[in-house]
C-alpha positions, 0 to 999 in steps of 0.5 A: 723185847729185842729183836731176834737178829739184834741178839745174834748180832750181839752173840757174834760180837761177843763171840768174836771178841772172846775168841781173841787173845789178849794182845789181838785185843790190845791191839784192836783198841790201840787203833781206836780212835778217842772219838769212838771209844776211851780206854782208861789207862787202868783198864784190865782185860775184862773191861777192855774185852767189854769195850771192844764188845761194844765197839765190834757190836756197833760195826756189825749193826752198821754194816749193810744188810742184804735189803739195804 
């Protein structure tokens, strides 16, 4: 069972990436270092969006909350 706050963060990550254009997704993935994510050259946009959702989700999780 997941915590409701993690579910909210996941929903926010999905909404953020889904609201982006294809060119914005490509631009963001271009700036991601290979140590964080490797995007296969033959990946379609759905796969690229999935990779970016994972990255955005992790960045949102790493953001400090109001209590530290």
